[in-house]
VEXSENU-351649 format. One record per residue (C-alpha): residue number from 1; residue in three letters; y, x, z. Coordinates in steps of 0.02 Angstrom, whole numbers, plus 50000, padded with zeros to 5 digits. Layout:
N
ATOM   k   r    py    px    pz
ATOM NUM ALA     Y     X     Z
...
//
This chain:
150
ATOM   k   r    py    px    pz
ATOM   1 MET 50875 48553 49786
ATOM   2 THR 51044 48596 49704
ATOM   3 LEU 51097 48701 49584
ATOM   4 LEU 51166 48834 49736
ATOM   5 THR 51009 48828 49827
ATOM   6 LEU 50898 48861 49688
ATOM   7 SER 50989 49015 49600
ATOM   8 VAL 51001 49077 49789
ATOM   9 ILE 50798 49076 49784
ATOM  10 VAL 50787 49145 49615
ATOM  11 LEU 50911 49296 49666
ATOM  12 ILE 50796 49330 49806
ATOM  13 VAL 50634 49345 49741
ATOM  14 SER 50693 49436 49602
ATOM  15 ALA 50782 49556 49710
ATOM  16 GLN 50621 49630 49765
ATOM  17 PRO 50544 49775 49679
ATOM  18 ASP 50394 49774 49570
ATOM  19 PHE 50258 49897 49589
ATOM  20 SER 50168 49842 49443
ATOM  21 GLY 50109 49993 49326
ATOM  22 LYS 49979 50135 49322
ATOM  23 TRP 50053 50275 49441
ATOM  24 LYS 49990 50465 49460
ATOM  25 LEU 49985 50568 49613
ATOM  26 ASN 50131 50703 49586
ATOM  27 LYS 50067 50828 49730
ATOM  28 GLU 50200 50948 49711
ATOM  29 LYS 50320 50800 49754
ATOM  30 SER 50203 50737 49909
ATOM  31 THR 50190 50803 50064
ATOM  32 LEU 50000 50766 50108
ATOM  33 ASN 49878 50814 50246
ATOM  34 ASP 49811 51004 50188
ATOM  35 GLU 49632 50970 50276
ATOM  36 TYR 49610 50775 50253
ATOM  37 SER 49692 50705 50132
ATOM  38 MET 49655 50520 50064
ATOM  39 ALA 49794 50513 49930
ATOM  40 PRO 49726 50411 49780
ATOM  41 ALA 49752 50517 49621
ATOM  42 GLU 49791 50363 49545
ATOM  43 ILE 49828 50188 49585
ATOM  44 ILE 49846 50051 49470
ATOM  45 ILE 49964 49909 49540
ATOM  46 ASN 49978 49718 49485
ATOM  47 GLN 50098 49621 49564
ATOM  48 MET 50100 49425 49509
ATOM  49 ASN 50219 49305 49616
ATOM  50 ASP 50158 49314 49797
ATOM  51 THR 50013 49442 49752
ATOM  52 LEU 49975 49602 49738
ATOM  53 LEU 49819 49673 49667
ATOM  54 VAL 49795 49869 49725
ATOM  55 GLU 49677 49990 49642
ATOM  56 LYS 49661 50176 49714
ATOM  57 HIS 49545 50301 49629
ATOM  58 VAL 49515 50417 49781
ATOM  59 SER 49410 50600 49791
ATOM  60 PHE 49359 50622 49955
ATOM  61 GLN 49232 50769 50014
ATOM  62 GLY 49182 50764 49815
ATOM  63 ASN 49131 50606 49797
ATOM  64 ASP 49230 50493 49682
ATOM  65 PHE 49247 50315 49728
ATOM  66 THR 49375 50150 49703
ATOM  67 ILE 49461 50051 49833
ATOM  68 ASN 49511 49852 49788
ATOM  69 ASP 49636 49779 49871
ATOM  70 LYS 49713 49605 49851
ATOM  71 PHE 49858 49561 49972
ATOM  72 THR 49973 49398 49991
ATOM  73 LEU 50145 49440 50016
ATOM  74 ASP 50184 49297 50127
ATOM  75 GLY 50130 49408 50300
ATOM  76 LYS 49968 49322 50307
ATOM  77 GLU 49825 49418 50355
ATOM  78 CYS 49714 49473 50218
ATOM  79 ILE 49536 49524 50230
ATOM  80 ASN 49479 49672 50094
ATOM  81 PRO 49312 49772 50115
ATOM  82 GLY 49320 49915 50240
ATOM  83 MET 49235 50070 50246
ATOM  84 MET 49042 50058 50280
ATOM  85 ASP 49012 49884 50259
ATOM  86 THR 49162 49854 50380
ATOM  87 LYS 49300 49716 50357
ATOM  88 LYS 49498 49779 50323
ATOM  89 LYS 49608 49665 50411
ATOM  90 SER 49788 49684 50330
ATOM  91 THR 49960 49583 50306
ATOM  92 ALA 50085 49628 50157
ATOM  93 LEU 50256 49593 50202
ATOM  94 PHE 50446 49645 50106
ATOM  95 THR 50555 49703 50235
ATOM  96 SER 50710 49617 50268
ATOM  97 GLY 50825 49693 50143
ATOM  98 ASN 50685 49667 50005
ATOM  99 ASP 50681 49864 49971
ATOM 100 SER 50536 49889 50022
ATOM 101 LEU 50346 49828 50058
ATOM 102 ALA 50244 49851 50222
ATOM 103 ILE 50058 49828 50215
ATOM 104 ILE 49984 49850 50395
ATOM 105 SER 49788 49871 50407
ATOM 106 LYS 49662 49878 50539
ATOM 107 LEU 49488 49937 50510
ATOM 108 PRO 49360 49952 50638
ATOM 109 MET 49287 50156 50686
ATOM 110 GLU 49124 50187 50738
ATOM 111 ASP 49157 50220 50914
ATOM 112 GLY 49201 50039 50926
ATOM 113 SER 49380 50090 50926
ATOM 114 GLU 49498 50030 50779
ATOM 115 MET 49607 50131 50651
ATOM 116 THR 49804 50057 50591
ATOM 117 ILE 49855 50121 50433
ATOM 118 LYS 50040 50083 50377
ATOM 119 GLU 50097 50120 50205
ATOM 120 ILE 50271 50071 50164
ATOM 121 PHE 50281 50051 49986
ATOM 122 LEU 50462 50114 49886
ATOM 123 LEU 50540 50129 49705
ATOM 124 ILE 50642 50271 49702
ATOM 125 ASP 50718 50355 49553
ATOM 126 GLY 50563 50282 49437
ATOM 127 ASN 50428 50357 49576
ATOM 128 PHE 50311 50246 49662
ATOM 129 ILE 50316 50331 49846
ATOM 130 VAL 50190 50271 49977
ATOM 131 ASN 50231 50335 50176
ATOM 132 SER 50052 50319 50253
ATOM 133 THR 50026 50338 50442
ATOM 134 ALA 49866 50298 50494
ATOM 135 SER 49829 50301 50703
ATOM 136 SER 49647 50317 50781
ATOM 137 SER 49564 50369 50929
ATOM 138 TRP 49572 50546 50816
ATOM 139 GLY 49747 50546 50828
ATOM 140 GLU 49880 50535 50704
ATOM 141 MET 49904 50587 50515
ATOM 142 LYS 50048 50561 50399
ATOM 143 GLU 50067 50566 50237
ATOM 144 ARG 50211 50548 50088
ATOM 145 MET 50121 50512 49923
ATOM 146 VAL 50244 50523 49772
ATOM 147 TYR 50179 50415 49611
ATOM 148 ASP 50243 50457 49424
ATOM 149 LYS 50230 50312 49297
ATOM 150 GLN 50097 50330 49148
//
């Protein structure tokens, strides 16, 4: 491998944002679903080479729980625990410009259908942004979650 080729590879890898950190939801800057928001109050991310570990702390209908996901950043399918003992199948891949990360997850629903969740991770002006769209037989829900670094 030539030095030029190695330099280009290093430049491409380093151009990807590093989402690592402890992030707290900024409700004032976010656009959340009024009735059924699943926006985590806190997200802890550890990004290492081609792996992303995401720990989400969520409160929903009076219950607090933690969601732990592990993704590879190469577009290959990853399987993580879903809701009610199901399996969530996800892919995570940086966009062509390397400025955002798209995570697409599919979860089985009780009625036999499937929910698709698309999350776009961005870093803008020191904030961690998650643009989320959930589509299922119940309809579609969109949220923009803005997080401040802790």
